[in-house]
Each structure stands twice: as C-alpha cells, then as structure tokens.
C-alpha positions in Angstrom: 0.9 31.7 14.4 -0.2 28.6 12.4 -2.7 29.3 9.6 -4.8 26.4 8.7 -7.5 28.0 6.4 -6.5 29.6 3.1 -9.3 32.1 3.6 -7.4 33.6 6.6 -4.8 35.0 4.2 -4.9 38.6 3.0 -4.1 38.0 -0.7 -3.2 41.7 -1.3 -0.3 41.3 1.2 3.2 40.1 0.3 4.6 37.0 2.1 7.9 35.3 2.7 9.1 31.8 3.1 9.0 32.4 6.9 5.2 33.0 6.5 4.8 30.0 4.2 6.3 27.7 6.8 3.4 28.6 9.2 0.7 27.5 6.7 -1.0 24.2 7.0 -3.6 24.2 4.2 -5.3 21.3 2.6 -4.7 23.2 -0.7 -1.2 23.2 -2.3 0.1 26.7 -2.8 3.2 28.4 -4.3 4.7 31.8 -3.4 5.5 33.9 -6.5 7.4 37.1 -5.8 5.6 37.3 -2.4 2.1 36.6 -3.7 0.2 33.4 -2.8 -0.9 31.3 -5.8 -3.1 28.3 -5.4 -1.9 25.3 -7.4 -4.1 23.6 -9.9 -6.3 20.7 -8.9 -4.8 17.2 -9.1 -3.4 16.6 -12.6 -4.8 14.1 -15.0 -3.7 10.5 -15.1 -1.9 11.1 -18.4 0.0 14.1 -16.9 1.1 11.8 -14.0 2.1 9.0 -16.5 4.3 11.5 -18.4 5.8 12.7 -15.1 6.5 9.1 -14.0 8.0 8.3 -17.4 10.3 11.3 -17.2 11.2 10.5 -13.6 12.2 6.9 -14.5 14.3 8.0 -17.5 16.1 10.6 -15.5 16.5 8.5 -12.4 18.0 5.7 -14.3 20.7 8.1 -15.7 21.3 10.1 -12.6 21.3 7.5 -9.9 25.1 7.1 -9.9 25.9 10.8 -10.7 26.4 13.8 -8.5 23.1 15.3 -9.9 19.9 14.5 -8.0 16.3 14.4 -9.3 13.3 15.6 -7.4 9.5 15.5 -8.1 6.6 17.6 -6.8 5.7 18.2 -4.2 9.2 19.5 -3.3 9.9 23.1 -2.5 12.4 25.1 -4.6 13.2 28.4 -2.8 14.5 30.9 -5.3 16.9 33.5 -4.0 16.8 37.2 -5.0 17.9 39.1 -1.9 19.3 36.5 0.6 19.0 33.0 1.9 17.1 33.8 5.2 13.5 32.6 5.3 12.4 36.2 5.8 14.2 37.3 2.5 12.8 34.5 0.3 9.6 35.5 -1.6 9.4 32.8 -4.2 8.8 29.1 -3.5 7.7 26.9 -6.3 7.1 23.2 -6.8 8.1 22.2 -10.3 6.9 18.8 -11.6 10.5 17.7 -11.8 13.9 19.3 -11.3 17.5 18.4 -11.3 20.2 19.8 -8.9 23.8 19.1 -9.5 25.2 21.1 -6.6 24.5 19.1 -3.4 25.1 22.3 -1.3 21.7 23.5 -2.5 19.8 20.5 -1.1 18.6 20.5 2.5 15.7 18.7 4.3 13.3 21.4 3.1 14.1 20.9 -0.6 16.3 23.1 -2.8 17.7 26.5 -1.7 18.7 28.2 -4.9 18.3 27.5 -8.6 18.1 24.0 -9.9 20.1 23.2 -13.0 17.0 21.9 -14.9 13.3 22.4 -14.3 10.5 20.5 -16.0 6.9 21.7 -16.0 4.3 19.4 -17.5 1.3 21.5 -18.7 -2.2 21.0 -17.4 -5.2 22.9 -18.8 -5.2 25.0 -15.6 -1.5 25.7 -15.5 -0.7 26.8 -19.0 -0.6 30.6 -18.3 1.3 30.1 -15.1 3.9 27.8 -16.6 4.4 29.6 -19.9 4.4 33.2 -18.6 4.9 33.6 -14.8 7.1 30.6 -14.1 9.0 31.2 -17.4 9.9 34.7 -16.2 10.9 33.7 -12.6 13.0 30.7 -13.8 14.7 33.0 -16.3 15.3 35.7 -13.6 16.6 33.0 -11.2 19.2 31.9 -13.7 17.9 28.3 -14.2 20.0 27.1 -17.1 17.5 24.7 -18.7 13.7 24.8 -18.7 11.5 22.1 -20.2 7.9 22.8 -21.0 6.1 19.5 -21.7 2.8 19.5 -23.7 1.2 16.1 -23.0 -1.7 16.6 -25.3 0.5 17.5 -28.3 3.2 15.1 -27.2 5.9 17.8 -27.5 8.7 19.1 -25.3 10.1 22.6 -25.8 13.5 23.2 -24.3 14.7 26.7 -23.3 18.3 27.4 -22.5 19.6 30.4 -20.6 21.9 32.6 -22.7 23.1 36.0 -21.5 20.3 36.1 -18.9 17.5 35.3 -21.4 15.8 32.1 -22.4 16.3 31.0 -26.0 14.2 28.2 -27.5 16.7 25.5 -28.1 14.3 23.0 -29.6 10.8 21.7 -30.2 10.9 17.9 -29.8 8.1 15.4 -30.7 7.5 11.9 -29.5 9.4 10.7 -32.6 12.6 12.3 -31.7 15.3 11.9 -29.1 15.3 14.8 -26.6 18.7 16.1 -25.5 19.3 16.9 -21.9 21.7 19.8 -22.2 22.5 19.9 -18.4 24.0 16.4 -18.7 26.2 16.2 -21.8 25.8 13.1 -23.9 22.4 12.2 -22.4 19.2 12.2 -24.4 15.8 10.5 -23.9 13.5 8.9 -26.5 10.4 11.0 -27.0 8.3 7.9 -27.4 9.2 6.7 -23.9 8.3 10.1 -22.4 4.8 10.0 -23.9 4.2 6.3 -23.6 0.8 5.6 -22.1 
C-alpha cells in the first residue's frame, strides 16, 4: 500500500526500508533505528554554498579514482541485521558521502557504510547530527565523519578507532583540512567556506 500523507503513519511503530519504499510524501524523511524522522526544512543558501564548495573540491579529486561522491538526497541504507529491505531499519541522507567500494552502490543509493560522511549543520539539525547521527554512524563503522559548522566556519573530523569516534581535529577556514579516507588529499578551509 502506498502512503502519500505523513499523517497516515503511526509514529510509535517501527518501520523498515520495505515500508520506506512505499512512502510518497512531499516531506523528506529519514528512518533512524526503525523510527521515522522528518528532515529539517530546506537549508539556508549559505549551507548550500558550503555543500556546493565541498562537492566541487571532492569531485575534482575523486573523478578519476575508484571512490565516488554523492550528495543529498541520496539514500544510505545502514546494515545491522541483514541486507534485505525488511531487515534494514536505518536510512539516512547525509549532506555528502564518499564510497570507495563500488559493490555498495546500486540504483537506490548506498547499501552499507560509506567511507566518509559529511553533515553540514543547520539550526534545526544540530541535535540530530551531533547526537543521533553521530551514534548511528559510529555504530555502522563509518571510518570518517565530518561535522561542518557553517556559522563558525569550522570542520570537526572524527575518526573511528576501535569502534569509537575520536576527535581527530578541529579545523578553521584558515587551515588545510585533511581527508583521512584519501591519503595525501587535503582541502583549503577558505575554499570550503567561500561565499
């Protein structure tokens, strides 16, 4: 059964990716551990500028590499129990993500953990990105997680070590930002936050 109105969902119920595929809402949603979460309203123009800047910097480096760059909206289906649609309970749409294993890419997005995820904070997404998504990305074994603070012009990079995220660095617009997933690659902070 196709569901076209968000109000038709029972938000106390747990859902799977199989359910998610039947939804045709005007609102964007993510599925976090089986629970439906409405995404924030459209981000600010500066948020989108930072996203475009990052996309351009990464795309230029990755276009001739085995790694691929994706931008929201693109589904990342994180695996806990199995790969069947009925077993997947977390589907997120990071602002940007990099996948170096082409076997994880299909026409629906990414099945499994990306190598690098970037979330650009918006006022309405701070708690979600710093707490909930931090936890699920850590649990999913995503090796590198960037949290971008556009207002402060700062990038915090977390690297997975022994199953837990460790803050690797706090980078400002005046510094080069290392991309740990791709050895030897760094991007100028001033180009990330260029307006």
